[in-house]
N, C-alpha and C positions, 0 to 999 in steps of 0.2 A: 639668213635664217630660212629653214624649210617652210613649206606652205601652211602647216598646221599651227595657227597662231596661239592655240591654247596649250600646246605641249612643247617641251624642250627635248630635242632628240640627240642622243649620244651614241656614237659607234664605240662599242666596247670589246676588248679582247676576251674571248671565252675562257674563263677560269674562275671558279667559284669565289675565291678570295677577292679577285678584282671586281667582280659583279657586286659582291656584298659591300665592298668599300665604296663603290660609286653610289649605291643606294644611301649609305650613311652620309657621304659628302653632300648629296643633294638634299637630304633631310635637314642637315645642319645649315646649309646655305639658305634654305627656305625659312627655317626658324630665325636665322639672323637677319635676313633681308626683307622678309614678308612676301617673297615671291610665291605666287599661287599657280604657276604653270605646272602641268602634269609632266612627270619624267617619262620619257619613252627610251628605253635602252634597246639597242639593236646589237645582240651578242653574236660574235662571229669568231671562228678560228683565224689564225694568222693569215693564211693565204686569202681567205674570203675578205678579211678586213682590209688587206692591201688592195685587192681588186675593187672593193666598194668605195674606199676613201680616196685612193691615189690613182690607180690605173683607170678607173671609170670616172674620176674627178668628182666623186660624191661630195667632198668638202667644198670644192670650188663652185659646184652647181647648187649648193645649198640643200643637198639631201640630208645633211646632218648639221646640227649647230656646232658641235665640237666632236672630237674623236680622240680616243685613247689608242695611240699608235706607237709603233716601234720607232726609236730614233734612227734606225737604219733607213727609214723612208723620208726623213725630214728634208734632206738635201734635194731630193727629187721634187717634193712638193714645193719647196721654196723656189727652185729653179723654174718651175712652171707657174709660179705666182698663184698657187692654190690656197695659200694661208693668209689669214689676217695678221698684220703686224701688230703686236701687243703693246709696244712702247707707250702709246698715248694713254692706254688704260692703266698700265703699270705706274706711270708718272702721276696719275690722279689718285691712286690707291695702292701703294706698294705693299706686298706681303711682308710679314714680320722679318726684320733683319736681312731683307733682300737688297743687293746680292751678296754683301760681304759675309753674312752669316751662313751662307750656303756653300757647300763643297763645289769647287770648280769643276770637278768631274761630273757633276749633275747639270751644269749649265752650259757646257761648251757646244754640244752637238745641235742644239736648237737655236743657236745664236750665230748671226752672220754680220760681221762688223758690229754695229750697235743695234741691229734689228733682231728682236726676240720673237720667235715663232711659237713658243709653247713653254709650259712648265713641266718639270720632272714629276712623274708619278711615284716611281720608286727606283732604287739603284741596285736591286738584286735580291736581298741586301748583301753587302759584302760580308764574308765570314772567312777568317783566316785561322786555321787550326794547325798547331804544330806539336811535335813530339818533344815534350820537356825532357824526357830521359835522354834523348840524343843530344840536345843542346847543353845539357849539364854533365854529359859523359866526359871524364877527364881525358881519355884517349882521343875522342873525337875533337875536343877543344885543342889539344896539342897538335894533332895532325892538321887541323884547319889553320892554326897559327903558323905552322911550318910551311904549309903550302901557299898561303895567301898573305902572310905577314900581318894579319890583323885578327882580333878576337872573334870567336864564333858567337854571334848574337842574333836575336830575332830580327829579320831584315826590315829596314825602314826605307831603303831606296831600291829601285828596280835592279840596279847593278848588283847589290847585295843579294836580292831575291834570286836572281839568275845564278849567281856564283854559288850560293848555298845549295840551291837545287841541284846544280851540277856536282857539287861535292858529295851530296848524299845519294846520288843516283847510282845504285849498284844492283842492277837487275839480276846478276848471278846470285846475289844474297836475298833476292825477293824484296829489295828495298828501292824505293823510287823517290827522287828528289822533290817532286810535286805531283799532286793529283787534283784534277778538276772534275766537277760534276758535269755530266754530258746529258743532253736531252736528245731523243731520237732524231729530230730534224737538224740537230747540230747548232742551233742558234745560241743555246746556253753555253756551249763550249767557248764561243767567241765572247759573249757578254761577260762571263765569269773571269775569263782571262784578262779582258780589258779593264775590269774593275781593279784587279790586282796590279796591273801595269800602270794605269793612270794615277791611282792613289799613291804610287811610289815615284812619281815624277817621270815615268817612261812615256814613250810615244809609239803608236802602232805603225807609223810611217816615218821615214827619214826625210831630209830636205829635198831629196830627188823624187 
C-alpha cells in the first residue's frame, strides 16, 4: 500500500465512463464494507498509465494500491513479480459464480497456471452486427451452399466467421465481409478482433 494510510489510491485509465464507474464501485464498496478510506484516483492516458504502473514499477513500489490497466501489460508485470497474487483472497471470498459463471475470454490473460493476477473490468463490450437481408437472400444462400457445402447461418465458430467474411468480401461491389471499429492508436483494432476470435473458439497464435 502507498504511504498515505487514510486514502486508497487507484491508477485509472483516462476515459469518462471508466472514471465514473470507478467512483461508483468505490462508493458501493464503502457502503457494503464500512470502509472509510478516501479514494484518490490518478487518471492517466494509456501511455502514461503504462509508464507509471509497469515501466516505473509504480505497482511494485506501492505508489498505487491497485491499477486499472490493459491486459496487454499483465504478462510483463507478472514476469517482473510486480503483482500481488490474488488466490488467497479469492479463496476466502469468491465473487458470485466465479469462475464457472464467467466467460473464459475474460479470465485467461490475467491467469498464469493457477495464479490469478487481476479481475476483468470490461470486455469491450462485444457487439456483433450483421446484415439480415444478406443472410436471408435466397441467391446468397444458394451460392454459399454450392461453394461450401453448408447452409449460410450467423457464425458461431471462428472458422465459420472467417469463411462467411471471405464469401461476402466483394470490394468491387463496395461490399466487405467484416468491418471492425478502429481507434487512432490501433489498440481497439486488436481488442475488438480478439473478442470476435476468442468467443468463437479461435486463437491468436498457433502452437508454434
